[in-house]
mmJSON file of the N, C-alpha and C atoms, coordinates in Angstrom:
{"data_MODEL":{"atom_site":{
"group_PDB":["ATOM","ATOM","ATOM","ATOM","ATOM","ATOM","ATOM","ATOM","ATOM","ATOM","ATOM","ATOM","ATOM","ATOM","ATOM","ATOM","ATOM","ATOM","ATOM","ATOM","ATOM","ATOM","ATOM","ATOM","ATOM","ATOM","ATOM","ATOM","ATOM","ATOM","ATOM","ATOM","ATOM","ATOM","ATOM","ATOM","ATOM","ATOM","ATOM","ATOM","ATOM","ATOM","ATOM","ATOM","ATOM","ATOM","ATOM","ATOM","ATOM","ATOM","ATOM","ATOM","ATOM","ATOM","ATOM","ATOM","ATOM","ATOM","ATOM","ATOM","ATOM","ATOM","ATOM","ATOM","ATOM","ATOM","ATOM","ATOM","ATOM","ATOM","ATOM","ATOM","ATOM","ATOM","ATOM","ATOM","ATOM","ATOM","ATOM","ATOM","ATOM","ATOM","ATOM","ATOM","ATOM","ATOM","ATOM","ATOM","ATOM","ATOM","ATOM","ATOM","ATOM","ATOM","ATOM","ATOM","ATOM","ATOM","ATOM","ATOM","ATOM","ATOM","ATOM","ATOM","ATOM","ATOM","ATOM","ATOM","ATOM","ATOM","ATOM","ATOM","ATOM","ATOM","ATOM","ATOM","ATOM","ATOM","ATOM","ATOM","ATOM","ATOM","ATOM","ATOM","ATOM","ATOM","ATOM","ATOM","ATOM","ATOM","ATOM","ATOM","ATOM","ATOM","ATOM","ATOM","ATOM","ATOM","ATOM","ATOM","ATOM","ATOM","ATOM","ATOM","ATOM","ATOM","ATOM","ATOM","ATOM","ATOM","ATOM","ATOM","ATOM","ATOM","ATOM","ATOM","ATOM","ATOM","ATOM","ATOM","ATOM","ATOM","ATOM","ATOM","ATOM","ATOM","ATOM","ATOM","ATOM","ATOM","ATOM","ATOM","ATOM","ATOM","ATOM","ATOM","ATOM","ATOM","ATOM","ATOM","ATOM","ATOM","ATOM","ATOM","ATOM","ATOM","ATOM","ATOM","ATOM","ATOM","ATOM","ATOM","ATOM","ATOM","ATOM","ATOM","ATOM","ATOM","ATOM","ATOM","ATOM","ATOM","ATOM","ATOM","ATOM","ATOM","ATOM","ATOM","ATOM","ATOM","ATOM","ATOM","ATOM","ATOM","ATOM","ATOM","ATOM","ATOM","ATOM","ATOM","ATOM","ATOM","ATOM","ATOM","ATOM","ATOM","ATOM","ATOM"],
"id":[1,2,3,4,5,6,7,8,9,10,11,12,13,14,15,16,17,18,19,20,21,22,23,24,25,26,27,28,29,30,31,32,33,34,35,36,37,38,39,40,41,42,43,44,45,46,47,48,49,50,51,52,53,54,55,56,57,58,59,60,61,62,63,64,65,66,67,68,69,70,71,72,73,74,75,76,77,78,79,80,81,82,83,84,85,86,87,88,89,90,91,92,93,94,95,96,97,98,99,100,101,102,103,104,105,106,107,108,109,110,111,112,113,114,115,116,117,118,119,120,121,122,123,124,125,126,127,128,129,130,131,132,133,134,135,136,137,138,139,140,141,142,143,144,145,146,147,148,149,150,151,152,153,154,155,156,157,158,159,160,161,162,163,164,165,166,167,168,169,170,171,172,173,174,175,176,177,178,179,180,181,182,183,184,185,186,187,188,189,190,191,192,193,194,195,196,197,198,199,200,201,202,203,204,205,206,207,208,209,210,211,212,213,214,215,216,217,218,219,220,221,222,223,224,225,226,227,228],
"type_symbol":["N","C","C","N","C","C","N","C","C","N","C","C","N","C","C","N","C","C","N","C","C","N","C","C","N","C","C","N","C","C","N","C","C","N","C","C","N","C","C","N","C","C","N","C","C","N","C","C","N","C","C","N","C","C","N","C","C","N","C","C","N","C","C","N","C","C","N","C","C","N","C","C","N","C","C","N","C","C","N","C","C","N","C","C","N","C","C","N","C","C","N","C","C","N","C","C","N","C","C","N","C","C","N","C","C","N","C","C","N","C","C","N","C","C","N","C","C","N","C","C","N","C","C","N","C","C","N","C","C","N","C","C","N","C","C","N","C","C","N","C","C","N","C","C","N","C","C","N","C","C","N","C","C","N","C","C","N","C","C","N","C","C","N","C","C","N","C","C","N","C","C","N","C","C","N","C","C","N","C","C","N","C","C","N","C","C","N","C","C","N","C","C","N","C","C","N","C","C","N","C","C","N","C","C","N","C","C","N","C","C","N","C","C","N","C","C","N","C","C","N","C","C","N","C","C","N","C","C"],
"label_atom_id":["N","CA","C","N","CA","C","N","CA","C","N","CA","C","N","CA","C","N","CA","C","N","CA","C","N","CA","C","N","CA","C","N","CA","C","N","CA","C","N","CA","C","N","CA","C","N","CA","C","N","CA","C","N","CA","C","N","CA","C","N","CA","C","N","CA","C","N","CA","C","N","CA","C","N","CA","C","N","CA","C","N","CA","C","N","CA","C","N","CA","C","N","CA","C","N","CA","C","N","CA","C","N","CA","C","N","CA","C","N","CA","C","N","CA","C","N","CA","C","N","CA","C","N","CA","C","N","CA","C","N","CA","C","N","CA","C","N","CA","C","N","CA","C","N","CA","C","N","CA","C","N","CA","C","N","CA","C","N","CA","C","N","CA","C","N","CA","C","N","CA","C","N","CA","C","N","CA","C","N","CA","C","N","CA","C","N","CA","C","N","CA","C","N","CA","C","N","CA","C","N","CA","C","N","CA","C","N","CA","C","N","CA","C","N","CA","C","N","CA","C","N","CA","C","N","CA","C","N","CA","C","N","CA","C","N","CA","C","N","CA","C","N","CA","C","N","CA","C","N","CA","C","N","CA","C","N","CA","C","N","CA","C","N","CA","C"],
"label_alt_id":[null,null,null,null,null,null,null,null,null,null,null,null,null,null,null,null,null,null,null,null,null,null,null,null,null,null,null,null,null,null,null,null,null,null,null,null,null,null,null,null,null,null,null,null,null,null,null,null,null,null,null,null,null,null,null,null,null,null,null,null,null,null,null,null,null,null,null,null,null,null,null,null,null,null,null,null,null,null,null,null,null,null,null,null,null,null,null,null,null,null,null,null,null,null,null,null,null,null,null,null,null,null,null,null,null,null,null,null,null,null,null,null,null,null,null,null,null,null,null,null,null,null,null,null,null,null,null,null,null,null,null,null,null,null,null,null,null,null,null,null,null,null,null,null,null,null,null,null,null,null,null,null,null,null,null,null,null,null,null,null,null,null,null,null,null,null,null,null,null,null,null,null,null,null,null,null,null,null,null,null,null,null,null,null,null,null,null,null,null,null,null,null,null,null,null,null,null,null,null,null,null,null,null,null,null,null,null,null,null,null,null,null,null,null,null,null,null,null,null,null,null,null,null,null,null,null,null,null],
"label_comp_id":["MET","MET","MET","ASN","ASN","ASN","LYS","LYS","LYS","LYS","LYS","LYS","ARG","ARG","ARG","LEU","LEU","LEU","SER","SER","SER","THR","THR","THR","LYS","LYS","LYS","ILE","ILE","ILE","THR","THR","THR","LEU","LEU","LEU","ILE","ILE","ILE","ILE","ILE","ILE","GLY","GLY","GLY","ALA","ALA","ALA","VAL","VAL","VAL","LEU","LEU","LEU","ILE","ILE","ILE","VAL","VAL","VAL","PHE","PHE","PHE","GLY","GLY","GLY","ALA","ALA","ALA","PHE","PHE","PHE","PRO","PRO","PRO","SER","SER","SER","ILE","ILE","ILE","PHE","PHE","PHE","ALA","ALA","ALA","TYR","TYR","TYR","PRO","PRO","PRO","TYR","TYR","TYR","SER","SER","SER","ASP","ASP","ASP","GLY","GLY","GLY","PRO","PRO","PRO","ASN","ASN","ASN","SER","SER","SER","GLY","GLY","GLY","PRO","PRO","PRO","THR","THR","THR","ASN","ASN","ASN","THR","THR","THR","TRP","TRP","TRP","GLU","GLU","GLU","LEU","LEU","LEU","THR","THR","THR","LEU","LEU","LEU","MET","MET","MET","ILE","ILE","ILE","ALA","ALA","ALA","TYR","TYR","TYR","GLU","GLU","GLU","GLY","GLY","GLY","TRP","TRP","TRP","MET","MET","MET","TRP","TRP","TRP","PHE","PHE","PHE","LEU","LEU","LEU","ILE","ILE","ILE","ILE","ILE","ILE","GLY","GLY","GLY","LEU","LEU","LEU","VAL","VAL","VAL","LEU","LEU","LEU","SER","SER","SER","VAL","VAL","VAL","PHE","PHE","PHE","SER","SER","SER","LEU","LEU","LEU","LEU","LEU","LEU","LYS","LYS","LYS","LEU","LEU","LEU","ARG","ARG","ARG","ARG","ARG","ARG","PHE","PHE","PHE"],
"label_asym_id":["A","A","A","A","A","A","A","A","A","A","A","A","A","A","A","A","A","A","A","A","A","A","A","A","A","A","A","A","A","A","A","A","A","A","A","A","A","A","A","A","A","A","A","A","A","A","A","A","A","A","A","A","A","A","A","A","A","A","A","A","A","A","A","A","A","A","A","A","A","A","A","A","A","A","A","A","A","A","A","A","A","A","A","A","A","A","A","A","A","A","A","A","A","A","A","A","A","A","A","A","A","A","A","A","A","A","A","A","A","A","A","A","A","A","A","A","A","A","A","A","A","A","A","A","A","A","A","A","A","A","A","A","A","A","A","A","A","A","A","A","A","A","A","A","A","A","A","A","A","A","A","A","A","A","A","A","A","A","A","A","A","A","A","A","A","A","A","A","A","A","A","A","A","A","A","A","A","A","A","A","A","A","A","A","A","A","A","A","A","A","A","A","A","A","A","A","A","A","A","A","A","A","A","A","A","A","A","A","A","A","A","A","A","A","A","A","A","A","A","A","A","A","A","A","A","A","A","A"],
"label_entity_id":["1","1","1","1","1","1","1","1","1","1","1","1","1","1","1","1","1","1","1","1","1","1","1","1","1","1","1","1","1","1","1","1","1","1","1","1","1","1","1","1","1","1","1","1","1","1","1","1","1","1","1","1","1","1","1","1","1","1","1","1","1","1","1","1","1","1","1","1","1","1","1","1","1","1","1","1","1","1","1","1","1","1","1","1","1","1","1","1","1","1","1","1","1","1","1","1","1","1","1","1","1","1","1","1","1","1","1","1","1","1","1","1","1","1","1","1","1","1","1","1","1","1","1","1","1","1","1","1","1","1","1","1","1","1","1","1","1","1","1","1","1","1","1","1","1","1","1","1","1","1","1","1","1","1","1","1","1","1","1","1","1","1","1","1","1","1","1","1","1","1","1","1","1","1","1","1","1","1","1","1","1","1","1","1","1","1","1","1","1","1","1","1","1","1","1","1","1","1","1","1","1","1","1","1","1","1","1","1","1","1","1","1","1","1","1","1","1","1","1","1","1","1","1","1","1","1","1","1"],
"label_seq_id":[1,1,1,2,2,2,3,3,3,4,4,4,5,5,5,6,6,6,7,7,7,8,8,8,9,9,9,10,10,10,11,11,11,12,12,12,13,13,13,14,14,14,15,15,15,16,16,16,17,17,17,18,18,18,19,19,19,20,20,20,21,21,21,22,22,22,23,23,23,24,24,24,25,25,25,26,26,26,27,27,27,28,28,28,29,29,29,30,30,30,31,31,31,32,32,32,33,33,33,34,34,34,35,35,35,36,36,36,37,37,37,38,38,38,39,39,39,40,40,40,41,41,41,42,42,42,43,43,43,44,44,44,45,45,45,46,46,46,47,47,47,48,48,48,49,49,49,50,50,50,51,51,51,52,52,52,53,53,53,54,54,54,55,55,55,56,56,56,57,57,57,58,58,58,59,59,59,60,60,60,61,61,61,62,62,62,63,63,63,64,64,64,65,65,65,66,66,66,67,67,67,68,68,68,69,69,69,70,70,70,71,71,71,72,72,72,73,73,73,74,74,74,75,75,75,76,76,76],
"pdbx_PDB_ins_code":[null,null,null,null,null,null,null,null,null,null,null,null,null,null,null,null,null,null,null,null,null,null,null,null,null,null,null,null,null,null,null,null,null,null,null,null,null,null,null,null,null,null,null,null,null,null,null,null,null,null,null,null,null,null,null,null,null,null,null,null,null,null,null,null,null,null,null,null,null,null,null,null,null,null,null,null,null,null,null,null,null,null,null,null,null,null,null,null,null,null,null,null,null,null,null,null,null,null,null,null,null,null,null,null,null,null,null,null,null,null,null,null,null,null,null,null,null,null,null,null,null,null,null,null,null,null,null,null,null,null,null,null,null,null,null,null,null,null,null,null,null,null,null,null,null,null,null,null,null,null,null,null,null,null,null,null,null,null,null,null,null,null,null,null,null,null,null,null,null,null,null,null,null,null,null,null,null,null,null,null,null,null,null,null,null,null,null,null,null,null,null,null,null,null,null,null,null,null,null,null,null,null,null,null,null,null,null,null,null,null,null,null,null,null,null,null,null,null,null,null,null,null,null,null,null,null,null,null],
"Cartn_x":[-46.768,-47.137,-45.924,-45.681,-44.549,-44.795,-43.735,-43.497,-44.298,-44.326,-45.322,-46.683,-47.184,-48.758,-48.881,-48.242,-48.296,-48.362,-47.406,-47.472,-48.492,-49.018,-50.348,-51.591,-51.531,-52.716,-52.519,-51.484,-51.316,-51.534,-51.537,-51.502,-53.238,-53.86,-55.392,-55.948,-55.416,-56.037,-55.779,-54.497,-54.445,-55.305,-55.417,-56.352,-57.958,-58.3,-59.524,-59.858,-58.786,-58.718,-58.794,-58.168,-58.171,-59.525,-60.211,-61.75,-62.681,-62.419,-63.328,-63.17,-61.77,-61.392,-61.913,-61.953,-62.436,-64.002,-64.63,-65.901,-66.668,-65.728,-66.25,-67.126,-66.512,-67.426,-68.708,-69.069,-70.435,-71.277,-70.582,-71.509,-71.496,-70.452,-70.651,-70.355,-71.277,-71.041,-69.745,-69.488,-68.264,-68.4,-67.504,-67.434,-67.481,-68.46,-68.691,-67.793,-67.008,-66.56,-66.864,-67.226,-67.88,-66.96,-65.911,-64.823,-63.871,-63.108,-62.297,-60.859,-60.587,-59.344,-59.806,-60.873,-61.428,-60.936,-60.638,-60.077,-60.67,-60.241,-60.791,-60.655,-61.719,-61.591,-61.142,-61.206,-60.887,-60.205,-59.728,-59.278,-60.051,-61.253,-62.418,-62.644,-62.844,-62.804,-61.854,-60.764,-59.56,-59.45,-59.848,-59.89,-60.869,-62.024,-63.003,-62.708,-61.905,-61.478,-60.404,-59.537,-58.478,-59.391,-60.312,-61.066,-61.857,-62.298,-63.1,-61.921,-60.909,-59.842,-59.357,-59.125,-58.521,-59.441,-60.778,-61.413,-61.348,-61.13,-60.841,-59.784,-58.622,-57.418,-57.457,-58.029,-58.22,-58.666,-59.896,-60.753,-59.998,-59.535,-58.434,-57.76,-56.695,-55.553,-55.905,-56.947,-57.568,-58.158,-58.892,-59.324,-58.21,-57.235,-55.967,-55.459,-55.027,-54.388,-55.156,-56.364,-57.366,-57.675,-57.624,-57.89,-56.596,-55.567,-54.292,-53.837,-54.078,-53.757,-54.88,-56.029,-56.845,-56.786,-56.074,-55.599,-54.506,-53.602,-52.412,-52.66,-53.627,-53.896,-54.653,-55.347,-56.016,-54.777,-53.849,-52.766,-52.141,-51.93,-51.119,-52.205],
"Cartn_y":[102.64,101.968,101.556,100.412,99.849,100.362,100.354,100.614,99.925,98.616,97.649,98.162,98.092,98.496,99.907,100.898,102.096,102.058,101.467,101.393,100.465,99.502,98.757,99.811,100.656,101.282,102.479,102.848,104.029,103.257,102.115,101.277,101.097,100.83,100.701,102.013,103.129,104.472,104.806,104.388,104.676,103.793,102.605,101.708,102.252,102.82,103.341,104.553,105.322,106.709,106.319,105.004,104.598,104.125,103.316,102.734,104.062,105.008,106.401,106.825,107.119,107.741,107.016,105.462,104.947,104.802,105.168,105.064,106.449,107.462,108.817,108.555,107.834,107.589,107.09,106.46,105.791,106.994,108.008,109.238,110.292,110.628,112.061,111.812,112.701,112.632,113.02,112.554,112.79,114.386,115.153,116.485,116.899,117.598,117.524,118.858,118.724,119.566,119.664,120.816,120.889,121.204,121.588,121.946,120.985,121.135,119.904,120.337,121.582,121.826,122.327,122.035,122.226,121.17,121.411,120.566,120.801,120.089,120.6,121.923,122.431,123.915,124.263,123.242,123.423,121.827,122.053,120.763,119.669,119.976,119.008,118.177,119.154,118.26,117.492,117.839,116.902,115.742,115.947,114.698,113.599,114.11,113.333,112.661,113.356,112.718,111.611,111.891,110.834,109.634,110.0,108.71,107.932,108.716,107.919,106.918,107.537,106.66,105.51,105.559,104.528,103.92,103.903,103.706,102.138,101.239,99.787,99.705,100.297,100.095,100.597,101.71,102.106,101.368,100.769,99.853,98.692,97.98,96.711,96.928,97.965,98.224,98.632,99.595,99.794,98.653,97.762,96.634,95.565,95.53,94.515,95.202,96.355,97.134,97.031,97.342,97.354,95.756,94.822,93.558,92.931,93.149,92.627,93.461,94.609,95.301,95.02,94.861,94.484,92.977,92.123,90.916,90.928,91.748,91.906,92.46,93.454,93.917,93.01,92.084,91.006,90.253,90.163,89.209,89.796,91.042,91.981,91.785],
"Cartn_z":[237.919,236.612,235.788,235.387,234.614,233.204,232.522,230.86,230.092,230.447,229.477,229.752,230.875,230.916,230.454,230.476,229.81,228.383,227.856,226.281,225.891,226.724,226.297,226.337,227.176,227.464,226.206,225.709,224.622,223.374,223.315,222.001,222.002,222.958,223.001,222.744,223.327,222.874,221.243,220.923,219.349,218.606,219.04,218.175,218.319,219.62,219.506,218.837,218.632,217.669,216.332,215.892,214.602,214.253,215.26,215.061,214.713,215.582,215.508,214.026,213.737,212.202,211.386,211.347,210.102,210.022,211.349,211.111,210.71,210.597,209.898,208.49,207.653,206.45,206.764,207.743,207.813,208.602,208.977,209.855,209.176,208.437,207.57,206.07,205.516,204.069,203.453,202.162,201.461,201.235,201.323,200.899,199.543,199.099,197.508,197.226,195.876,195.248,193.838,193.224,192.099,190.768,191.014,189.93,189.859,188.612,188.188,189.329,189.672,190.342,191.827,192.158,193.548,194.52,195.69,196.564,198.028,198.997,200.305,200.676,201.2,201.666,202.984,203.95,205.289,205.591,207.074,207.461,207.695,208.006,208.317,206.951,205.802,204.677,204.06,204.609,204.269,205.11,206.305,207.286,206.722,206.368,205.941,204.396,203.708,202.278,202.653,203.655,204.103,204.651,205.514,206.078,205.08,203.994,202.966,202.075,201.877,201.095,201.822,203.119,204.024,204.931,204.986,206.04,206.572,205.389,205.681,206.528,206.096,206.947,208.326,208.49,209.684,210.53,210.241,211.02,211.499,210.371,210.673,211.586,211.487,212.264,213.56,213.674,215.185,215.926,215.196,215.735,216.432,215.31,215.821,216.935,216.891,218.177,219.321,219.177,220.464,221.024,220.359,220.806,221.311,220.661,221.281,222.463,222.536,223.754,225.005,224.793,225.767,226.201,225.237,225.618,226.681,226.345,227.285,228.473,228.472,229.794,230.486,230.241,230.852,231.653,230.99,231.392,232.711,232.627,233.682,234.963],
"occupancy":[1.0,1.0,1.0,1.0,1.0,1.0,1.0,1.0,1.0,1.0,1.0,1.0,1.0,1.0,1.0,1.0,1.0,1.0,1.0,1.0,1.0,1.0,1.0,1.0,1.0,1.0,1.0,1.0,1.0,1.0,1.0,1.0,1.0,1.0,1.0,1.0,1.0,1.0,1.0,1.0,1.0,1.0,1.0,1.0,1.0,1.0,1.0,1.0,1.0,1.0,1.0,1.0,1.0,1.0,1.0,1.0,1.0,1.0,1.0,1.0,1.0,1.0,1.0,1.0,1.0,1.0,1.0,1.0,1.0,1.0,1.0,1.0,1.0,1.0,1.0,1.0,1.0,1.0,1.0,1.0,1.0,1.0,1.0,1.0,1.0,1.0,1.0,1.0,1.0,1.0,1.0,1.0,1.0,1.0,1.0,1.0,1.0,1.0,1.0,1.0,1.0,1.0,1.0,1.0,1.0,1.0,1.0,1.0,1.0,1.0,1.0,1.0,1.0,1.0,1.0,1.0,1.0,1.0,1.0,1.0,1.0,1.0,1.0,1.0,1.0,1.0,1.0,1.0,1.0,1.0,1.0,1.0,1.0,1.0,1.0,1.0,1.0,1.0,1.0,1.0,1.0,1.0,1.0,1.0,1.0,1.0,1.0,1.0,1.0,1.0,1.0,1.0,1.0,1.0,1.0,1.0,1.0,1.0,1.0,1.0,1.0,1.0,1.0,1.0,1.0,1.0,1.0,1.0,1.0,1.0,1.0,1.0,1.0,1.0,1.0,1.0,1.0,1.0,1.0,1.0,1.0,1.0,1.0,1.0,1.0,1.0,1.0,1.0,1.0,1.0,1.0,1.0,1.0,1.0,1.0,1.0,1.0,1.0,1.0,1.0,1.0,1.0,1.0,1.0,1.0,1.0,1.0,1.0,1.0,1.0,1.0,1.0,1.0,1.0,1.0,1.0,1.0,1.0,1.0,1.0,1.0,1.0,1.0,1.0,1.0,1.0,1.0,1.0],
"B_iso_or_equiv":[0.0,0.0,0.0,0.0,0.0,0.0,0.0,0.0,0.0,0.0,0.0,0.0,0.0,0.0,0.0,0.0,0.0,0.0,0.0,0.0,0.0,0.0,0.0,0.0,0.0,0.0,0.0,0.0,0.0,0.0,0.0,0.0,0.0,0.0,0.0,0.0,0.0,0.0,0.0,0.0,0.0,0.0,0.0,0.0,0.0,0.0,0.0,0.0,0.0,0.0,0.0,0.0,0.0,0.0,0.0,0.0,0.0,0.0,0.0,0.0,0.0,0.0,0.0,0.0,0.0,0.0,0.0,0.0,0.0,0.0,0.0,0.0,0.0,0.0,0.0,0.0,0.0,0.0,0.0,0.0,0.0,0.0,0.0,0.0,0.0,0.0,0.0,0.0,0.0,0.0,0.0,0.0,0.0,0.0,0.0,0.0,0.0,0.0,0.0,0.0,0.0,0.0,0.0,0.0,0.0,0.0,0.0,0.0,0.0,0.0,0.0,0.0,0.0,0.0,0.0,0.0,0.0,0.0,0.0,0.0,0.0,0.0,0.0,0.0,0.0,0.0,0.0,0.0,0.0,0.0,0.0,0.0,0.0,0.0,0.0,0.0,0.0,0.0,0.0,0.0,0.0,0.0,0.0,0.0,0.0,0.0,0.0,0.0,0.0,0.0,0.0,0.0,0.0,0.0,0.0,0.0,0.0,0.0,0.0,0.0,0.0,0.0,0.0,0.0,0.0,0.0,0.0,0.0,0.0,0.0,0.0,0.0,0.0,0.0,0.0,0.0,0.0,0.0,0.0,0.0,0.0,0.0,0.0,0.0,0.0,0.0,0.0,0.0,0.0,0.0,0.0,0.0,0.0,0.0,0.0,0.0,0.0,0.0,0.0,0.0,0.0,0.0,0.0,0.0,0.0,0.0,0.0,0.0,0.0,0.0,0.0,0.0,0.0,0.0,0.0,0.0,0.0,0.0,0.0,0.0,0.0,0.0,0.0,0.0,0.0,0.0,0.0,0.0],
"pdbx_formal_charge":[null,null,null,null,null,null,null,null,null,null,null,null,null,null,null,null,null,null,null,null,null,null,null,null,null,null,null,null,null,null,null,null,null,null,null,null,null,null,null,null,null,null,null,null,null,null,null,null,null,null,null,null,null,null,null,null,null,null,null,null,null,null,null,null,null,null,null,null,null,null,null,null,null,null,null,null,null,null,null,null,null,null,null,null,null,null,null,null,null,null,null,null,null,null,null,null,null,null,null,null,null,null,null,null,null,null,null,null,null,null,null,null,null,null,null,null,null,null,null,null,null,null,null,null,null,null,null,null,null,null,null,null,null,null,null,null,null,null,null,null,null,null,null,null,null,null,null,null,null,null,null,null,null,null,null,null,null,null,null,null,null,null,null,null,null,null,null,null,null,null,null,null,null,null,null,null,null,null,null,null,null,null,null,null,null,null,null,null,null,null,null,null,null,null,null,null,null,null,null,null,null,null,null,null,null,null,null,null,null,null,null,null,null,null,null,null,null,null,null,null,null,null,null,null,null,null,null,null],
"auth_seq_id":[1,1,1,2,2,2,3,3,3,4,4,4,5,5,5,6,6,6,7,7,7,8,8,8,9,9,9,10,10,10,11,11,11,12,12,12,13,13,13,14,14,14,15,15,15,16,16,16,17,17,17,18,18,18,19,19,19,20,20,20,21,21,21,22,22,22,23,23,23,24,24,24,25,25,25,26,26,26,27,27,27,28,28,28,29,29,29,30,30,30,31,31,31,32,32,32,33,33,33,34,34,34,35,35,35,36,36,36,37,37,37,38,38,38,39,39,39,40,40,40,41,41,41,42,42,42,43,43,43,44,44,44,45,45,45,46,46,46,47,47,47,48,48,48,49,49,49,50,50,50,51,51,51,52,52,52,53,53,53,54,54,54,55,55,55,56,56,56,57,57,57,58,58,58,59,59,59,60,60,60,61,61,61,62,62,62,63,63,63,64,64,64,65,65,65,66,66,66,67,67,67,68,68,68,69,69,69,70,70,70,71,71,71,72,72,72,73,73,73,74,74,74,75,75,75,76,76,76],
"auth_comp_id":["MET","MET","MET","ASN","ASN","ASN","LYS","LYS","LYS","LYS","LYS","LYS","ARG","ARG","ARG","LEU","LEU","LEU","SER","SER","SER","THR","THR","THR","LYS","LYS","LYS","ILE","ILE","ILE","THR","THR","THR","LEU","LEU","LEU","ILE","ILE","ILE","ILE","ILE","ILE","GLY","GLY","GLY","ALA","ALA","ALA","VAL","VAL","VAL","LEU","LEU","LEU","ILE","ILE","ILE","VAL","VAL","VAL","PHE","PHE","PHE","GLY","GLY","GLY","ALA","ALA","ALA","PHE","PHE","PHE","PRO","PRO","PRO","SER","SER","SER","ILE","ILE","ILE","PHE","PHE","PHE","ALA","ALA","ALA","TYR","TYR","TYR","PRO","PRO","PRO","TYR","TYR","TYR","SER","SER","SER","ASP","ASP","ASP","GLY","GLY","GLY","PRO","PRO","PRO","ASN","ASN","ASN","SER","SER","SER","GLY","GLY","GLY","PRO","PRO","PRO","THR","THR","THR","ASN","ASN","ASN","THR","THR","THR","TRP","TRP","TRP","GLU","GLU","GLU","LEU","LEU","LEU","THR","THR","THR","LEU","LEU","LEU","MET","MET","MET","ILE","ILE","ILE","ALA","ALA","ALA","TYR","TYR","TYR","GLU","GLU","GLU","GLY","GLY","GLY","TRP","TRP","TRP","MET","MET","MET","TRP","TRP","TRP","PHE","PHE","PHE","LEU","LEU","LEU","ILE","ILE","ILE","ILE","ILE","ILE","GLY","GLY","GLY","LEU","LEU","LEU","VAL","VAL","VAL","LEU","LEU","LEU","SER","SER","SER","VAL","VAL","VAL","PHE","PHE","PHE","SER","SER","SER","LEU","LEU","LEU","LEU","LEU","LEU","LYS","LYS","LYS","LEU","LEU","LEU","ARG","ARG","ARG","ARG","ARG","ARG","PHE","PHE","PHE"],
"auth_asym_id":["A","A","A","A","A","A","A","A","A","A","A","A","A","A","A","A","A","A","A","A","A","A","A","A","A","A","A","A","A","A","A","A","A","A","A","A","A","A","A","A","A","A","A","A","A","A","A","A","A","A","A","A","A","A","A","A","A","A","A","A","A","A","A","A","A","A","A","A","A","A","A","A","A","A","A","A","A","A","A","A","A","A","A","A","A","A","A","A","A","A","A","A","A","A","A","A","A","A","A","A","A","A","A","A","A","A","A","A","A","A","A","A","A","A","A","A","A","A","A","A","A","A","A","A","A","A","A","A","A","A","A","A","A","A","A","A","A","A","A","A","A","A","A","A","A","A","A","A","A","A","A","A","A","A","A","A","A","A","A","A","A","A","A","A","A","A","A","A","A","A","A","A","A","A","A","A","A","A","A","A","A","A","A","A","A","A","A","A","A","A","A","A","A","A","A","A","A","A","A","A","A","A","A","A","A","A","A","A","A","A","A","A","A","A","A","A","A","A","A","A","A","A","A","A","A","A","A","A"],
"auth_atom_id":["N","CA","C","N","CA","C","N","CA","C","N","CA","C","N","CA","C","N","CA","C","N","CA","C","N","CA","C","N","CA","C","N","CA","C","N","CA","C","N","CA","C","N","CA","C","N","CA","C","N","CA","C","N","CA","C","N","CA","C","N","CA","C","N","CA","C","N","CA","C","N","CA","C","N","CA","C","N","CA","C","N","CA","C","N","CA","C","N","CA","C","N","CA","C","N","CA","C","N","CA","C","N","CA","C","N","CA","C","N","CA","C","N","CA","C","N","CA","C","N","CA","C","N","CA","C","N","CA","C","N","CA","C","N","CA","C","N","CA","C","N","CA","C","N","CA","C","N","CA","C","N","CA","C","N","CA","C","N","CA","C","N","CA","C","N","CA","C","N","CA","C","N","CA","C","N","CA","C","N","CA","C","N","CA","C","N","CA","C","N","CA","C","N","CA","C","N","CA","C","N","CA","C","N","CA","C","N","CA","C","N","CA","C","N","CA","C","N","CA","C","N","CA","C","N","CA","C","N","CA","C","N","CA","C","N","CA","C","N","CA","C","N","CA","C","N","CA","C","N","CA","C","N","CA","C","N","CA","C","N","CA","C","N","CA","C"],
"pdbx_PDB_model_num":[1,1,1,1,1,1,1,1,1,1,1,1,1,1,1,1,1,1,1,1,1,1,1,1,1,1,1,1,1,1,1,1,1,1,1,1,1,1,1,1,1,1,1,1,1,1,1,1,1,1,1,1,1,1,1,1,1,1,1,1,1,1,1,1,1,1,1,1,1,1,1,1,1,1,1,1,1,1,1,1,1,1,1,1,1,1,1,1,1,1,1,1,1,1,1,1,1,1,1,1,1,1,1,1,1,1,1,1,1,1,1,1,1,1,1,1,1,1,1,1,1,1,1,1,1,1,1,1,1,1,1,1,1,1,1,1,1,1,1,1,1,1,1,1,1,1,1,1,1,1,1,1,1,1,1,1,1,1,1,1,1,1,1,1,1,1,1,1,1,1,1,1,1,1,1,1,1,1,1,1,1,1,1,1,1,1,1,1,1,1,1,1,1,1,1,1,1,1,1,1,1,1,1,1,1,1,1,1,1,1,1,1,1,1,1,1,1,1,1,1,1,1,1,1,1,1,1,1]
}}}
């Protein structure tokens, strides 16, 4: 397997992961915090908060990476 094909597959995987990460807000509820100084209590809540903040960017970048890498894989 040559380096171009390998890098294209890695780009496709990264795009798919970003799409899944960007879809988290539509699947899971926002973690509730009831105090003024409270924050995420674990890593999962922090992940959800980050996903809620930038879900649109994650989806756009993931779709662009996936589409371009799929088009490039078709050419090989």
